[in-house]
C-alpha positions in Angstrom: -268.2 -80.8 82.7 -267.1 -78.0 84.9 -263.8 -79.8 85.8 -263.2 -80.5 82.1 -263.7 -76.8 81.2 -261.3 -75.9 84.0 -258.7 -78.3 82.7 -259.0 -77.0 79.2 -258.7 -73.4 80.3 -255.6 -74.2 82.3 -254.1 -76.0 79.3 -254.8 -73.0 77.1 -253.5 -70.5 79.7 -250.1 -72.2 79.8 -250.1 -73.3 76.1 -246.9 -71.4 75.2 -245.0 -72.8 78.2 -246.3 -76.3 77.3 -245.2 -75.9 73.6 -241.7 -74.8 74.7 -241.5 -77.7 77.1 -242.5 -80.1 74.3 -239.9 -78.5 72.0 -237.1 -78.9 74.6 -238.1 -82.5 75.2 -238.2 -83.3 71.5 -234.7 -81.7 71.2 -233.4 -83.9 74.0 -235.1 -86.9 72.5 -233.6 -86.2 69.1 -230.1 -85.9 70.6 -230.4 -89.1 72.5 -231.7 -90.9 69.4 -228.9 -89.7 67.1 -226.2 -90.5 69.6 -227.4 -93.6 71.4 -229.9 -95.5 69.2 -228.6 -99.0 68.6 -229.4 -101.9 66.3 -229.4 -105.4 67.8 -230.3 -108.4 65.8 -228.3 -110.9 67.9 -229.4 -114.3 68.9 -230.3 -113.2 72.5 -233.3 -111.2 71.3 -234.8 -114.2 69.6 -234.4 -116.8 72.3 -234.9 -117.0 76.0 -231.6 -117.5 77.9 -233.1 -120.5 79.9 -234.4 -122.2 76.7 -232.7 -125.6 76.5 -232.0 -125.3 72.8 -230.4 -121.9 73.2 -228.5 -122.9 76.3 -227.3 -126.0 74.5 -226.1 -123.9 71.7 -224.1 -121.6 74.0 -222.5 -124.6 75.7 -221.6 -126.0 72.4 -219.8 -122.8 71.4 -217.9 -122.7 74.7 -216.6 -126.3 74.0 -216.1 -126.3 70.3 -215.9 -122.6 69.3 -218.5 -120.4 67.7 -220.3 -121.3 64.5 -220.2 -117.6 63.8 -218.1 -118.5 60.8 -217.1 -116.2 57.9 -217.0 -118.0 54.6 -214.9 -116.3 51.9 -214.6 -117.4 48.3 -211.8 -116.2 46.1 -212.2 -116.6 42.3 -208.9 -117.6 40.8 -207.7 -118.8 37.4 -206.4 -122.1 38.9 -206.7 -123.3 42.6 -203.4 -125.1 42.2 -201.5 -121.9 41.4 -198.5 -121.5 43.7 -198.9 -117.8 43.8 -202.6 -117.9 44.9 -201.7 -120.5 47.6 -198.9 -118.2 48.9 -201.5 -115.4 49.2 -203.8 -117.8 51.1 -201.0 -118.7 53.6 -200.2 -115.1 54.2 -203.9 -114.3 54.7 -204.1 -117.3 57.1 -201.3 -115.9 59.2 -202.8 -112.4 59.4 -206.3 -113.6 60.2 -205.2 -115.9 62.9 -203.2 -113.1 64.6 -206.5 -111.3 65.3 -207.5 -111.7 69.0 -211.2 -112.6 68.3 -210.4 -115.4 65.8 -210.3 -119.0 67.2 -209.0 -120.6 64.0 -209.2 -120.5 60.2 -209.3 -123.2 57.6 -208.4 -123.4 53.9 -206.1 -125.2 51.5 -203.3 -123.4 53.2 -203.8 -125.4 56.4 -205.4 -128.6 55.3 -203.5 -131.8 56.0 -203.9 -135.4 55.1 -202.6 -138.5 57.0 -199.8 -140.8 55.9 -199.1 -144.2 57.4 -195.4 -145.3 57.6 -193.3 -147.2 60.0 -196.3 -148.1 62.1 -197.2 -144.5 62.8 -199.3 -141.7 61.5 -197.9 -138.4 60.3 -199.5 -135.5 58.4 -198.5 -133.8 55.2 -199.8 -130.7 53.5 -202.8 -131.4 51.3 -201.5 -128.8 48.8 -197.9 -129.3 47.7 -196.6 -127.1 44.8 -194.1 -129.8 43.9 -196.9 -132.2 42.9 -198.3 -132.1 39.4 -201.8 -130.8 38.9 -202.9 -134.3 37.9 -201.4 -135.7 41.1 -203.2 -133.1 43.2 -206.5 -133.8 41.6 -206.0 -137.5 42.2 -205.2 -136.9 45.9 -208.1 -134.5 46.3 -210.5 -137.0 44.8 -209.7 -139.5 47.6 -210.9 -137.0 50.3 -214.0 -135.6 48.5 -216.0 -134.4 51.5 -213.0 -132.5 52.8 -211.7 -131.0 49.6 -215.2 -130.0 48.4 -215.1 -127.5 51.3 -211.7 -126.1 50.1 -212.1 -125.7 46.3 -214.9 -125.6 43.9 -215.7 -128.4 41.4 -214.4 -126.3 38.4 -211.1 -125.6 40.3 -211.7 -121.8 39.9 -212.5 -120.9 43.5 -210.7 -121.2 46.8 -212.7 -121.3 50.0 -211.5 -119.7 53.3 -213.2 -120.0 56.7 -212.7 -117.9 59.7 -214.1 -119.2 63.0 -214.6 -116.6 65.7 -214.5 -117.0 69.5 -217.7 -117.9 71.3 -220.6 -115.6 70.3 -221.2 -113.8 73.7 -217.6 -112.4 73.5 -217.9 -111.0 70.0 -221.5 -110.0 69.4 -221.2 -106.4 70.6 -218.1 -105.9 68.3 -219.5 -107.6 65.2 -219.4 -104.5 63.0 -215.8 -103.7 63.8 -214.8 -107.3 63.4 -216.4 -107.5 60.0 -214.6 -104.3 58.9 -211.2 -105.6 60.1 -211.6 -109.1 58.5 -212.7 -107.5 55.2 -209.7 -105.1 55.3 -207.4 -108.0 56.0 -208.8 -110.1 53.1 -208.4 -107.1 50.7 -204.7 -106.9 51.5 -204.3 -110.3 49.8 -207.2 -110.8 47.4 -208.7 -108.1 45.2 -211.7 -110.3 44.1 -213.7 -112.1 46.8 -217.2 -113.0 48.0 -217.8 -113.0 51.8 -220.7 -114.5 53.6 -221.6 -116.5 56.7 -223.8 -115.7 59.8 -221.7 -112.6 60.9 -221.9 -111.0 57.5 -225.6 -111.7 57.1 -226.3 -110.5 60.7 -224.5 -107.2 60.0 -226.5 -106.8 56.7 -229.7 -107.3 58.7 -228.7 -104.5 61.1 -227.7 -102.1 58.3 -230.9 -102.8 56.4 -233.0 -102.2 59.6 -231.4 -98.9 60.3 -231.8 -97.5 56.8 -235.3 -98.7 56.4 -236.4 -97.4 59.8 -235.2 -93.9 58.7 -236.8 -94.3 55.2 -240.1 -95.5 56.6 -240.3 -92.6 59.0 -239.7 -90.0 56.2 -242.1 -91.7 53.8 -244.8 -92.1 56.4 -244.7 -88.3 57.2 -244.9 -87.5 53.4 -247.7 -90.0 52.7 -249.7 -88.9 55.8 -249.3 -85.2 54.8 -250.7 -85.8 51.3 -253.5 -87.9 52.6 -254.5 -85.4 55.2 -254.7 -82.7 52.6 -257.5 -84.8 51.1 -259.1 -86.0 54.3 -259.0 -83.0 56.7 -261.8 -80.4 56.4 -259.2 -77.6 56.2 -255.5 -77.2 55.7 -255.2 -75.4 59.1 -255.8 -78.7 60.8 -252.7 -80.2 59.0 -250.1 -78.9 61.4 -252.1 -80.2 64.4 -252.3 -83.6 62.9 -248.6 -83.7 62.0 -247.5 -82.6 65.5 -249.8 -85.3 66.9 -247.7 -87.7 64.9 -244.2 -86.3 65.4 -244.2 -85.5 69.1 -245.0 -89.0 70.6 -242.7 -90.8 68.1 -239.8 -88.4 68.9 -240.3 -88.7 72.6 -240.6 -92.5 72.4 -237.4 -92.9 70.6 -235.6 -90.6 73.0 -236.9 -92.9 75.8 -235.9 -96.1 73.9 -232.4 -94.7 73.3 -232.0 -93.4 76.9 -233.0 -96.8 78.4 -230.6 -98.7 76.3 -233.1 -100.5 74.1 -232.1 -101.3 70.5 -234.0 -101.6 67.3 -234.4 -105.0 65.6 -236.2 -106.3 62.5 -239.5 -106.1 64.4 -239.2 -102.9 66.5 -238.1 -101.0 63.4 -241.8 -100.9 62.5 -242.8 -99.0 65.6 -242.4 -95.5 64.1 -244.7 -96.2 61.1 -247.3 -98.0 63.2 -247.3 -95.3 65.9 -247.5 -92.5 63.4 -250.5 -93.9 61.6 -252.2 -94.7 64.9 -251.6 -91.1 66.2 -252.9 -89.5 63.1 -256.0 -91.8 63.3 -256.9 -90.4 66.7 -256.2 -86.9 65.6 -258.5 -87.2 62.6 -261.3 -88.5 64.8 -260.9 -85.6 67.2 -260.7 -83.1 64.4 -263.8 -84.6 62.7 -265.8 -84.3 65.9 -264.6 -80.8 66.6 -265.5 -79.7 63.1 -268.9 -81.3 63.1 -269.8 -79.9 66.5 -268.6 -76.5 65.3 -271.0 -76.6 62.4 -273.9 -77.7 64.6 -273.2 -75.3 67.5 -272.4 -72.0 65.9 -272.9 -69.9 69.1 -270.8 -71.9 71.5 -267.7 -70.4 73.0 -264.3 -71.9 72.2 -264.0 -73.5 75.6 -267.5 -75.0 75.4 -266.8 -76.4 71.9 -263.5 -77.9 73.1 -265.3 -79.4 76.1 -267.9 -81.1 73.9 -265.2 -82.3 71.5 -263.2 -83.9 74.3 -266.3 -85.4 76.0 -267.6 -87.0 72.8 -264.2 -88.2 71.6 -262.6 -89.3 74.8 -264.6 -92.5 75.4 -264.2 -94.0 71.9 -260.6 -92.9 71.7 -259.9 -94.4 75.1 -261.4 -97.7 74.1 -259.6 -97.8 70.7 -256.3 -97.1 72.5 -257.2 -99.8 75.0 -257.9 -102.5 72.4 -254.9 -101.5 70.4 -252.8 -101.5 73.6 -254.2 -105.0 74.4 -253.2 -106.3 70.9 -249.6 -105.1 71.4 -249.3 -106.0 75.0 -250.4 -109.5 74.2 -247.0 -109.8 72.4 -245.5 -109.7 75.9 -246.8 -113.3 76.3 -244.5 -114.5 73.5 -241.5 -116.5 74.5 -239.3 -114.4 72.1 -237.6 -111.4 73.7 -237.9 -109.5 70.4 -241.7 -109.7 70.6 -241.8 -108.8 74.3 -239.8 -105.7 73.6 -242.0 -104.8 70.6 -245.1 -105.1 72.8 -243.8 -103.1 75.7 -242.3 -100.3 73.6 -245.3 -99.9 71.4 -247.6 -99.8 74.4 -245.5 -97.0 75.9 -245.8 -95.2 72.5 -249.6 -95.7 72.5 -249.9 -94.1 76.0 -247.8 -91.2 74.9 -249.8 -90.7 71.7 -253.2 -90.9 73.6 -252.2 -88.2 76.1 -250.3 -85.9 73.7 -252.9 -86.0 70.9 -255.4 -84.3 73.2 -252.8 -81.8 74.5 -251.7 -80.9 71.0 -255.2 -80.8 69.5 -256.6 -78.6 72.3 -253.7 -76.2 72.1 -253.9 -76.2 68.3 -257.6 -75.5 68.2 -257.1 -72.7 70.7 -255.0 -70.8 68.1 -257.5 -71.3 65.3 -260.4 -69.2 64.2 -262.5 -70.9 61.6 -265.8 -70.3 59.7 -266.7 -74.0 60.0 -269.3 -74.0 57.2 -267.1 -72.3 54.6 -263.8 -74.1 54.9 -262.9 -76.9 52.5 -260.1 -79.4 52.1 -257.1 -78.3 50.2 -257.4 -81.2 47.9 -260.6 -82.9 47.0 -261.9 -85.5 44.5 -264.8 -83.6 42.7 -266.3 -86.9 41.4 -266.5 -88.4 44.9 -268.7 -87.3 47.7 -268.2 -89.1 51.0 -271.6 -87.8 52.2 -273.4 -89.3 49.2 -271.4 -92.5 49.5 -272.4 -92.9 53.2 -276.1 -92.2 52.3 -275.8 -95.0 49.6 -274.2 -97.3 52.2 -277.1 -96.8 54.7 -279.6 -97.6 52.0 -277.7 -100.6 50.7 -277.1 -102.2 54.2 -280.8 -101.9 55.0 -282.2 -103.2 51.7 -279.7 -106.1 51.3 -278.9 -106.7 55.0 -279.8 -110.5 54.9 -277.7 -111.1 51.7 -274.8 -109.2 53.3 -275.0 -111.2 56.5 -275.1 -114.5 54.6 -272.3 -113.6 52.2 -270.0 -112.3 54.8 -270.7 -115.2 57.2 -269.8 -117.7 54.5 -266.5 -115.9 53.9 -266.0 -116.0 57.7 -266.4 -119.8 57.8 -264.1 -120.2 54.8 -261.5 -118.1 56.6 -261.7 -120.1 59.8 -261.0 -123.2 57.7 -258.1 -121.4 55.9 -256.5 -120.8 59.4 -255.7 -124.5 59.4 -253.9 -124.2 56.0 -251.6 -121.4 56.9 -248.0 -122.6 57.1 -245.7 -121.8 60.0 -242.3 -121.3 58.5 -239.4 -118.8 58.4 -237.4 -118.5 55.2 -234.0 -117.3 56.3 -233.4 -115.6 52.9 -236.6 -113.6 53.3 -235.1 -111.9 56.4 -232.5 -110.3 54.2 -233.0 -107.5 51.6 -231.5 -107.7 48.2 -228.0 -106.4 48.1 -224.3 -107.4 48.2 -224.6 -109.7 51.2 -227.5 -111.6 49.7 -225.8 -111.8 46.3 -222.6 -113.0 47.8 -224.5 -115.7 49.7 -226.1 -116.9 46.5 -222.7 -116.9 44.6 -220.9 -118.8 47.4 -223.7 -121.3 47.9 -223.8 -122.0 44.1 -220.2 -123.2 44.3 -220.0 -124.5 47.9 -223.6 -125.9 48.1 -223.9 -125.0 51.7 -222.7 -122.2 54.0 -224.3 -123.1 57.4 -222.6 -125.5 59.7 -223.9 -128.3 61.9 -222.0 -130.6 64.1 -223.2 -134.1 65.2 -221.6 -135.6 68.3 -222.0 -139.4 68.7 -221.1 -140.6 72.2 -220.9 -143.8 74.1 -223.3 -143.9 77.0 -220.8 -145.6 79.3 -217.9 -143.3 78.5 -215.9 -145.9 76.7 -213.9 -145.2 73.6 -215.8 -144.8 70.3 -212.8 -146.0 68.3 -213.7 -149.6 68.5 -214.2 -151.6 65.3 -217.9 -152.0 66.0 -218.5 -148.3 66.7 -216.6 -147.4 63.5 -218.8 -149.6 61.5 -222.0 -148.1 62.9 -220.5 -144.6 62.5 -219.7 -145.3 58.8 -223.2 -146.6 58.2 -224.6 -143.4 59.8 -222.4 -141.2 57.6 -223.4 -143.0 54.5 -227.1 -142.4 55.3 -226.4 -138.7 55.9 -224.7 -138.5 52.5 -227.8 -139.8 50.8 -229.8 -136.8 52.0 -229.7 -134.2 49.2 -229.8 -131.2 51.6 -226.8 -132.4 53.7 -223.5 -131.3 52.2 -220.2 -133.0 52.7 -220.2 -134.7 56.1 -216.7 -134.8 57.5 -215.6 -137.2 60.3 -213.0 -139.8 61.2 -214.7 -142.0 58.6 -213.3 -139.9 55.8 -209.8 -140.3 57.2 -210.3 -144.0 57.9 -211.5 -144.5 54.3 -208.6 -142.6 52.9 -206.1 -144.7 55.0 -207.8 -147.9 54.0 -207.3 -147.1 50.3 -203.6 -146.2 50.7 -202.7 -148.7 53.4 -205.2 -151.6 53.3 -203.2 -153.5 55.9 -204.2 -151.0 58.6 -207.7 -152.3 59.0 -207.5 -155.9 58.0 -209.4 -158.4 60.2 -206.3 -159.8 61.7 -205.3 -156.4 63.1 -206.0 -156.1 66.8 -208.7 -153.7 67.9 -206.2 -151.9 70.2 -204.0 -151.1 67.2 -207.0 -149.7 65.3 -207.8 -147.5 68.3 -204.2 -146.3 68.5 -204.0 -145.5 64.8 -207.3 -143.7 64.7 -206.6 -141.7 67.8 -203.8 -139.9 66.1 -205.8 -138.6 63.1 -207.3 -135.6 65.0 -204.7 -133.1 63.8 -204.6 -129.6 65.2 -204.3 -128.0 61.8 -207.6 -129.6 60.9 -209.2 -128.5 64.2 -211.9 -126.7 62.2 -213.4 -130.2 61.9 -213.5 -131.6 65.4 -213.2 -135.4 65.0 -213.0 -136.5 68.7 -213.5 -135.4 72.2 -210.3 -135.5 74.4 -211.3 -138.8 76.0 -212.2 -140.4 72.7 -215.7 -141.2 73.9 -217.3 -138.9 71.3 -216.9 -138.7 67.6 -217.9 -135.6 65.7 -219.4 -135.3 62.2 -219.3 -131.8 60.8 -221.7 -131.1 57.9 -222.9 -128.1 55.9 -226.4 -127.0 55.0 -227.7 -124.5 52.4 -229.8 -121.6 53.5 -233.3 -123.0 54.0 -236.6 -122.6 55.9 -237.2 -123.6 59.5 -239.6 -126.4 58.4 -236.9 -127.8 56.1 -234.5 -127.6 59.0 -237.0 -129.4 61.3 -237.3 -132.2 58.6 -233.5 -132.5 58.3 -233.1 -132.8 62.1 -235.8 -135.5 62.1 -234.0 -137.3 59.3 -230.7 -137.2 61.2 -232.4 -138.6 64.3 -234.0 -141.3 62.3 -230.7 -142.2 60.5 -228.9 -142.4 63.9 -231.5 -144.7 65.4 -231.2 -146.9 62.3 -227.4 -147.0 62.5 -226.7 -147.2 66.3 -227.9 -149.3 69.2 -230.0 -146.8 71.2 -229.0 -148.4 74.5 -225.3 -147.9 73.9 -225.0 -144.5 72.1 -226.3 -140.9 72.3 -226.6 -138.3 69.6 -226.3 -134.6 70.2 -226.9 -132.1 67.3 -225.2 -128.8 67.8 -225.2 -125.5 65.9 -227.3 -122.5 65.1 -229.5 -124.5 62.8 -230.9 -126.4 65.8 -231.9 -123.2 67.5 -233.2 -121.6 64.3 -235.5 -124.6 63.7 -237.1 -123.9 67.1 -238.6 -120.7 65.8 -241.6 -122.5 64.4 -242.5 -123.6 67.9 -242.0 -120.2 69.4 -244.1 -118.6 66.6 -246.9 -121.0 67.2 -246.8 -120.2 70.9 -246.8 -116.5 70.1 -249.9 -116.8 67.9 -252.0 -118.8 70.3 -251.0 -117.0 73.5 -251.0 -113.5 72.1 -254.2 -113.9 70.0 -256.4 -115.5 72.6 -255.2 -113.1 75.3 -255.9 -110.2 73.0 -259.3 -111.6 72.0 -260.4 -112.3 75.6 -259.4 -108.8 76.9 -260.9 -107.1 73.8 -264.2 -108.9 74.4 -264.2 -107.7 78.0 -263.4 -104.1 76.8 -266.3 -104.2 74.3 -268.7 -105.7 76.9 -267.9 -103.0 79.4 -268.1 -100.4 76.6 -271.4 -101.6 75.1 -273.0 -103.2 78.2 -275.0 -105.7 76.3 -273.8 -109.3 75.6 -276.0 -109.6 72.5 -274.7 -106.5 70.9 -271.1 -107.2 72.0 -271.2 -110.6 70.2 -272.8 -109.0 67.1 -270.0 -106.3 67.1 -267.2 -108.9 67.7 -268.1 -111.0 64.7 -267.2 -108.4 62.1 -263.8 -107.9 63.9 -263.0 -111.6 63.5 -263.8 -111.5 59.8 -260.7 -109.5 58.7 -258.5 -112.0 60.4 -260.3 -114.8 58.7 -259.8 -113.1 55.3 -256.1 -112.6 56.3 -255.8 -116.4 56.7 -257.4 -116.9 53.3 -254.9 -114.4 51.7 -251.9 -116.1 53.5 -252.9 -119.5 52.4 -253.6 -118.5 48.8 -250.4 -116.4 48.4 -248.3 -119.0 50.3 -247.2 -116.4 52.9 -246.2 -118.2 56.0 -246.3 -117.1 59.6 -242.7 -116.2 60.3 -240.8 -114.0 62.7 -242.4 -110.8 61.2 -245.9 -112.0 60.4 -246.2 -113.9 63.7 -247.4 -110.8 65.6 -250.0 -109.8 63.0 -253.2 -111.3 64.5 -253.1 -109.7 67.9 -252.1 -106.4 66.4 -254.7 -106.5 63.7 -257.4 -107.5 66.2 -256.7 -104.4 68.2 -256.5 -102.0 65.2 -259.6 -103.5 63.5 -261.7 -102.7 66.6 -260.8 -99.0 66.5 -263.2 -98.0 63.8 -265.9 -100.4 65.2 -265.7 -98.7 68.6 -266.1 -95.2 67.1 -269.1 -96.3 65.1 -270.7 -98.3 67.9 -270.1 -95.4 70.4 -272.3 -93.1 68.4 -274.8 -95.9 67.7 -275.2 -96.7 71.4 -275.3 -93.0 72.5 -278.1 -91.9 70.2 -280.1 -89.1 71.8 -283.5 -90.5 70.7 -283.8 -93.8 72.6 -287.0 -94.6 70.7 -285.1 -94.7 67.4 -284.9 -98.1 65.6 -281.5 -99.8 65.1 -281.7 -98.7 61.5 -282.1 -95.1 62.3 -279.4 -95.1 65.0 -276.9 -96.8 62.7 -277.7 -94.5 59.8 -277.1 -91.5 62.2 -273.9 -93.0 63.5 -272.6 -93.6 59.9 -273.3 -90.0 58.9 -271.5 -88.7 62.1 -268.4 -90.9 62.0 -268.3 -92.3 58.5 -265.9 -89.7 57.1 -263.5 -90.2 59.9 -263.6 -94.0 59.5 -262.7 -93.8 55.8 -260.0 -91.2 56.5 -258.3 -93.1 59.3 -258.4 -96.3 57.3 -256.8 -94.6 54.3 -254.1 -93.3 56.6 -253.5 -96.7 58.1 -253.4 -98.5 54.7 -251.0 -95.8 53.5 -248.7 -96.4 56.5 -248.7 -100.2 56.1 -248.1 -99.9 52.4 -244.9 -98.0 53.2 -243.9 -101.0 55.3 -244.8 -103.2 52.3 -242.2 -101.3 50.2 -239.5 -102.8 52.4 -236.7 -104.6 50.5 -236.8 -107.3 53.1 -239.4 -109.9 51.8 -240.6 -110.9 55.3 -241.2 -107.3 56.4 -242.8 -106.5 53.0 -245.3 -109.4 53.5 -246.1 -108.0 57.0 -246.9 -104.6 55.5 -249.0 -106.0 52.7 -251.0 -108.3 55.0 -251.6 -105.4 57.5 -252.8 -103.1 54.7 -255.2 -105.7 53.3 -256.5 -106.5 56.8 -257.1 -102.9 57.7 -258.9 -102.3 54.4 -261.1 -105.4 55.0 -261.8 -104.2 58.5 -263.3 -101.0 57.1 -265.4 -103.0 54.6 -266.8 -105.1 57.4 -267.4 -102.1 59.6 -269.5 -100.3 56.9 -271.2 -103.3 55.4 -271.3 -106.3 57.7 -271.6 -104.6 61.1 -274.5 -102.2 60.1 -276.4 -105.2 58.4 -276.0 -107.3 61.6 -277.1 -104.6 63.9 -280.0 -103.5 61.8 -281.2 -107.1 61.4 -280.5 -108.6 64.8 -279.9 -105.9 67.5 -282.8 -105.2 69.8 
């Protein structure tokens, strides 16, 4: 106690210097944040570099070019207009002159093969000298190719821009998008632009705006709530500083160390602010109650008692919350790892600074503890009377409460098995121009995401043999039967076109060598957007489009493709390799599942050990742990009923909520276990604990729910779901702490 008093006296002695130092550090942190804070939603934060799927994706880009492809749609009166096609050619020339562009593709470049004089030559698919009827007839003979160039109603032209491999352009994506947009606007006044680069940039803009908005709204909501919850308005400044200082310093550190915000880490400011204010409210509550009870104590003694009685529960609540976030470090996803580490750093800053700020703040205050009142109050609601009613209710109906809540717990455990693991790509994007353009383009084009299938001979021989072509044609026919696969393009399309125009080419009496020679010439450089063969002709490529869809749908499509391949080719002679971002994106379900299991069980085990050390009784620890599992069980019920899947945002919810749910429990159990009268019954000790900490429990829960409801206001559906689920879980955690936990301890604790 003497050392504690000395530390507090030293802190107060140098309080002005400390406040100036904090102000300087906040200024430096603010400067760093404004000038260096970055947004990064690139692929590298979602996948490990040594993951086979991700590495295969990078290798594919190096060989075939990035599938970071811009898709532009130009509404026109008639796609066969000579003037519009001149504009398209001019745009093609300007776009392909840009250093980061690998190639482009549109009606301005598309060619079709002609067979004459025993050789193949290529002609422009669009020829202004042809009649419109003739063009339509020609286009109908290459349906998979031309459907990627013009819409069915002939009122939209499509234009594709393929960038160089992703690692070389990711850091310049914003500038590239601006330059491509400006180039398009020089030739077409009306357009819709989409594709992975556009959507990724839209994610980044949305993240930055919402991060700022959430920060401002959180401060406003917390301020209003504190006016109701704090015993006096003079505590308000202390609480707000406890919120602002650690968040400001954390963002200064994040910016200085080169970390970037992403769709997950953008939530850190709100989460950290509501956590900081929670600790501040508990400390203020203890300080105020001890001030009422001990009227004659000196300020130093009162502060010493406050620190001594709040430190242990606040330390353990910080520890359990820390464990919940640190468990995210076990995730295979770098984005989750960074979220865990950065939030843990923020929690440490908050825990230290909340004591420094509250002690210094209290030292400036002079209060008549009995006479002060909250600035705002609900006259019809008395927390004291409510807590007295709670104590009576949980004693009188303790068995019914235990049975009822236990049944809900069992239902929740069953509901866990019904929660889907799925990421809806459109749910990661807020409503706005990017999302609307995507819908408009996909309505006409059917699919805007690219996938390439490479079929190779195992022995390295040519795939242009008659037998291989038959198997490839059978494979493509099966792909075209899948309603979610759009317009597969391969050598089979060219072969079918040539067969219709020159049947003699593929008659049975034609030698296989001549067929190989003919087909080997159809891979035209102007059509390089669709890679038909490898250089040694051992591999044939099939390029297809997919609409925006969920990861579970992608998994199903990939399984269908594998099945169709096995049904079409001899497994001992041919290999299939599926390339493209869709393959990597489909792996998210596996990573999310790993995150849930590893993070949750690690957090649960460490939290159990923390509670056991804190409580020092296995029986009581188990009784205390049960109510903390119940909110997660109800969370599972809510997710299954509302059809909210575990996705890249909600995947981290269980370890986080486990840590936060334990906070109020620890404060309540601390007072319960530290009752002065050891001879008191569990009922008396719990009633006493509820009266002492009940107000703070309700206040902090309201603050937490308010913070998470701010996240729920996000325009991004996935982030909004996360906020709603967190708010519901925190509210349920309070209900279990004030009903289920007291009933269990009163009935079963000895």
